[in-house]
C-alpha positions in Angstrom: -76.3 85.8 52.1 -73.6 83.8 53.9 -71.2 81.2 52.8 -69.5 78.9 54.9 -65.9 77.9 54.1 -65.0 74.3 55.2 -61.2 74.0 54.4 -59.1 71.1 54.2 -55.4 70.8 55.7 -53.8 72.1 52.1 -52.4 75.8 52.5 -53.5 76.5 48.9 -57.2 75.8 49.8 -57.0 77.7 52.4 -55.5 80.6 50.0 -58.5 79.5 47.5 -61.0 80.4 50.1 -59.5 83.6 50.7 -59.6 84.5 47.0 -63.3 83.7 46.6 -64.2 85.5 49.8 -62.3 88.8 50.5 -64.4 92.1 49.3 -67.0 90.6 48.2 -70.8 91.2 49.1 -71.8 88.1 50.7 -71.0 87.5 54.3 -68.5 84.8 55.2 -67.6 82.3 57.8 -64.2 80.1 57.5 -63.9 76.6 59.4 -60.1 75.7 59.8 -58.4 72.7 60.5 -57.0 73.2 64.0 -53.4 72.7 63.1 -53.7 75.1 60.1 -55.8 77.9 62.0 -52.5 79.9 63.0 -51.3 80.3 59.5 -55.0 81.3 58.1 -54.3 85.0 58.9 -57.2 86.2 56.7 -59.3 89.2 58.4 -62.7 87.4 58.9 -65.3 88.1 61.7 -66.3 84.4 62.0 -63.6 81.6 62.3 -64.0 78.1 63.6 -61.2 75.4 64.1 -62.0 71.7 63.7 -60.1 68.3 64.1 -62.6 66.0 62.6 -65.3 66.1 60.1 -67.8 64.8 62.8 -67.6 68.3 64.2 -69.1 69.8 61.2 -72.6 69.6 61.6 -72.7 71.4 64.9 -70.9 74.3 63.4 -73.2 74.3 60.1 -76.4 74.2 62.3 -75.2 77.2 64.4 -74.1 79.6 61.6 -77.0 78.6 59.2 -75.2 79.3 55.7 -77.0 79.8 52.8 -74.0 78.0 50.9 -71.5 75.7 51.8 -68.1 75.8 50.2 -65.9 72.6 50.7 -62.0 73.6 50.2 -61.8 70.9 49.3 -63.8 67.8 49.5 -61.3 66.0 47.8 -58.7 66.4 50.4 -60.8 65.9 53.6 -60.0 62.2 53.7 -56.4 62.5 52.3 -55.6 64.9 55.3 -56.5 62.5 57.9 -59.6 65.0 59.1 -62.0 61.9 58.8 -62.5 58.2 57.4 -64.2 57.8 54.0 -67.3 56.1 55.8 -67.1 59.4 58.1 -66.8 61.8 55.0 -70.1 59.9 53.6 -72.0 60.6 56.2 -71.2 64.1 56.4 -72.0 64.6 52.8 -75.2 62.9 53.1 -76.1 65.4 55.9 -75.1 68.2 53.5 -77.4 66.6 50.8 -80.4 66.5 53.3 -79.7 70.3 53.9 -80.8 70.9 50.7 -78.6 74.1 50.2 -76.2 74.7 47.4 -72.8 72.8 48.2 -69.8 73.6 46.4 -66.2 72.1 46.2 -63.0 73.3 44.7 -60.8 70.6 43.2 -56.9 70.4 43.1 -57.1 67.3 40.2 -59.3 69.5 38.0 -61.2 66.5 37.4 -58.6 64.9 35.4 -60.4 61.6 34.9 -63.0 63.5 32.4 -60.3 63.9 29.9 -57.6 61.0 31.1 -59.9 58.3 32.3 -56.9 56.0 32.3 -55.0 58.1 34.7 -53.1 56.9 37.5 -50.8 58.4 40.0 -47.1 57.4 40.9 -44.1 58.7 42.4 -40.6 58.1 41.3 -42.1 55.2 39.3 -43.8 53.9 42.2 -47.6 53.8 41.8 -50.0 55.3 44.4 -52.5 53.0 44.5 -54.2 54.0 47.2 -54.2 57.7 45.9 -55.4 56.8 42.5 -58.5 54.8 44.1 -59.3 57.5 46.4 -59.3 60.1 43.8 -61.1 58.2 41.2 -64.0 57.4 43.7 -64.1 60.8 45.2 -64.3 62.2 41.5 -67.2 59.9 40.7 -68.9 60.6 43.9 -68.4 64.1 43.7 -69.2 64.9 39.9 -72.5 66.3 40.2 -71.4 69.2 42.7 -70.6 73.0 41.4 -66.9 72.8 41.2 -65.0 76.2 41.8 -61.6 77.2 39.9 -59.3 80.2 40.5 -58.4 80.0 37.0 -60.1 79.6 33.5 -60.4 75.7 33.9 -60.8 73.5 30.6 -63.8 71.1 31.2 -66.8 70.2 29.2 -68.9 70.0 32.5 -71.7 72.6 32.7 -70.9 72.5 36.6 -67.8 74.0 36.4 -67.5 77.3 37.4 -64.3 79.6 36.9 -63.7 82.9 38.9 -61.6 85.8 39.0 -62.1 88.3 42.2 -61.3 91.8 40.8 -61.7 93.0 44.3 -58.9 90.8 46.1 -56.1 92.9 46.2 -55.0 95.4 48.5 -55.7 99.0 47.6 -52.3 100.7 46.1 -52.2 103.3 48.6 -51.9 100.8 51.4 -49.3 98.8 50.0 -45.8 98.8 51.6 -43.1 100.9 49.4 -39.1 100.3 49.7 -37.5 103.9 50.2 -34.4 102.5 49.3 -35.6 100.8 46.0 -34.1 97.5 46.6 -35.0 94.4 44.2 -36.8 91.7 46.4 -36.5 88.2 45.2 -38.7 85.5 46.8 -37.8 81.7 47.2 -40.9 79.3 47.9 -40.2 75.8 48.9 -43.3 73.8 50.0 -42.7 70.8 52.7 -43.4 68.1 50.4 -41.2 69.2 47.5 -38.5 69.7 50.0 -38.5 66.1 51.0 -38.7 64.8 47.3 -35.7 67.1 46.2 -33.7 66.1 49.3 -34.5 62.4 48.7 -33.4 63.1 45.0 -30.4 65.2 45.3 -29.3 64.8 48.8 -26.9 67.6 50.2 -26.1 68.6 46.6 -29.5 70.4 46.6 -29.0 72.4 49.7 -25.0 73.2 48.2 -26.6 74.5 45.0 -29.5 76.2 46.7 -27.0 78.0 49.2 -24.9 79.0 46.0 -27.7 80.5 44.4 -28.7 82.6 47.5 -25.1 83.8 47.9 -25.1 84.7 43.8 -28.0 86.8 44.2 -26.9 88.4 47.4 -23.5 89.8 46.0 -25.5 92.4 44.3 -26.2 95.2 46.4 -29.5 96.1 44.7 -31.1 92.8 45.9 -33.0 91.5 48.9 -33.5 87.8 49.2 -36.0 86.3 51.2 -36.9 82.5 51.6 -39.9 81.0 52.8 -38.8 77.3 53.4 -39.7 74.3 55.6 -38.3 74.2 59.1 -35.5 71.6 58.5 -34.4 73.5 55.4 -35.0 77.0 57.1 -32.7 75.9 60.5 -30.0 74.1 58.2 -29.4 77.5 56.4 -29.8 79.5 59.5 -26.9 77.6 60.8 -24.7 77.2 57.7 -25.2 80.6 55.8 -23.7 83.8 57.0 -25.8 86.6 58.4 -26.4 89.4 56.1 -29.3 91.9 56.0 -29.8 91.3 52.3 -30.7 87.4 53.1 -33.8 86.6 55.4 -34.5 83.2 56.0 -38.4 82.7 57.1 -40.6 79.9 58.2 -44.1 79.5 57.1 -46.3 81.7 58.4 -49.7 83.2 57.9 -51.3 83.7 54.3 -51.5 87.5 54.7 -48.0 87.8 55.9 -47.2 85.7 52.7 -49.4 87.4 50.6 -47.8 90.7 51.6 -44.2 89.0 50.8 -45.3 88.3 47.3 -47.0 91.7 46.4 -43.7 93.1 47.3 -41.4 90.7 45.4 -40.0 91.7 41.9 -39.6 87.9 41.2 -40.8 84.9 43.0 -39.2 81.3 42.4 -41.0 78.1 42.7 -40.0 74.4 43.0 -44.0 73.8 42.0 -45.7 75.2 39.0 -49.3 74.3 40.8 -48.4 76.0 43.8 -51.9 77.9 44.6 -50.0 81.1 45.4 -48.9 81.4 41.8 -52.6 83.0 41.9 -50.9 85.8 44.2 -48.5 86.4 41.7 -51.2 86.5 38.8 -53.3 88.9 41.0 -50.7 91.3 42.2 -49.0 90.6 38.4 -45.4 89.7 40.0 -43.2 88.1 37.6 -42.4 84.2 38.8 -40.0 81.6 37.1 -40.2 77.7 38.3 -37.2 75.5 38.8 -39.2 72.2 38.7 -42.7 70.8 37.8 -43.5 69.7 41.6 -45.1 67.1 43.6 -48.6 67.5 41.8 -47.4 67.6 38.4 -44.9 64.6 38.8 -47.9 62.5 40.1 -49.3 62.2 36.4 -48.0 63.5 32.9 -52.0 63.2 32.1 -52.5 65.5 35.3 -49.4 67.9 34.5 -50.5 68.5 31.0 -54.3 69.1 31.8 -53.5 71.4 34.9 -51.0 73.2 32.8 -53.5 74.2 29.7 -55.8 75.4 32.2 -53.6 77.5 34.8 -51.0 78.9 32.0 -53.4 79.1 28.9 -50.5 78.3 27.0 -49.5 75.0 28.8 -46.1 76.1 29.4 -44.7 77.1 32.7 -41.8 79.4 32.6 -38.6 77.4 34.0 -35.3 78.1 34.8 -32.1 75.7 35.7 -31.4 75.7 39.2 -28.1 73.9 38.9 -26.8 76.8 36.7 -25.7 80.3 38.0 -28.6 82.7 38.3 -28.0 86.4 36.9 -28.0 88.5 40.1 -29.5 91.6 37.8 -33.0 91.4 38.3 -33.8 93.6 34.9 -31.5 91.5 33.0 -32.8 87.9 34.3 -36.2 88.9 33.7 -35.2 89.7 29.9 -33.7 86.3 29.3 -36.3 84.2 30.9 -39.7 85.8 31.4 -42.1 87.0 29.0 -44.3 89.9 29.6 -46.2 89.5 27.0 -47.1 85.9 27.6 -48.1 86.9 31.2 -50.3 89.8 29.6 -52.0 87.3 27.5 -52.9 85.0 30.3 -54.2 87.6 32.7 -56.4 88.9 30.2 -58.0 85.4 30.1 -58.3 85.7 33.7 -59.7 89.1 33.9 -62.6 88.0 31.8 -63.7 85.3 34.1 -66.8 86.2 36.2 -66.6 87.4 40.1 -67.4 85.2 42.9 -70.6 87.1 43.4 -71.9 86.2 39.9 -71.4 82.5 40.4 -73.2 82.5 43.7 -76.0 84.1 42.7 -76.1 81.8 39.2 -76.0 78.7 41.9 -78.7 80.5 44.1 -80.8 81.2 41.1 -80.6 77.5 39.7 
């Protein structure tokens, strides 16, 4: 059995394809937007690149998959990989194939529970995005929807999974002989734009201050995965010390290694898809802000939080106050190990990707 994963421009959706496919008994082929191909980094035998949805029919005809996974159908048009008409033509082609077609969904079918939901940014209505997502939500409603967390939904075609074979075996993991504490800061490009618009230079000043505070503890190594504009600014302004590493965006595989080695990860986005990596590797994480997805809509924030965090409460820490530089003390103050274990228990009870595929094939 072969599954063809077609990803959008979204890094999280590329990651989700890897979450579903890695170490499963079915064969996998990946189709990645050309602009994202260098970041994919997943070890795979079959990888294609594409610039437009109009190129996909040829790839599908060549690969002859048994199942096609759109990661995600909701962002192909938004990601400038085709017009709405081109996507509709491609979707009709898929329907004519008669194969099981599945999609992932970054908006977690919010309109099912909140039919009046609309998106806005800093009080400005995002009418085009609202209309597009509402249209696609109705257009794609009959497709099986796949989620990497226990999605709350009344729809029978909602399938949540957990890949218990995903993680790198412990014996192959990297270990630090000096037993340092590794702190990782992760900032997405869109979140950085919004934060700089909101706070201006104060954001960069506070960020630099937090990094210096943590680096003062000789036990700590601080790593930052940042958009180029922020990374370059810090490379010019911050002193070069061994305990601070300013990194550009990298392959998903390298990024996974960073997370798996970390003692704590900080986000400005409570719905970053790599939070699933923290769950898989049981790495503590804290959030400075809700992030661009959550800020689109209070309805969306509540709906996604209830699914991903189960309790509906991401764990936050104040970015504009000093951070405790001792990792154990920080975790005691801000992080609930019991809460995380309760969440992970629910994740581990989800069916495997193979089980979901077999269910879809047999329906």
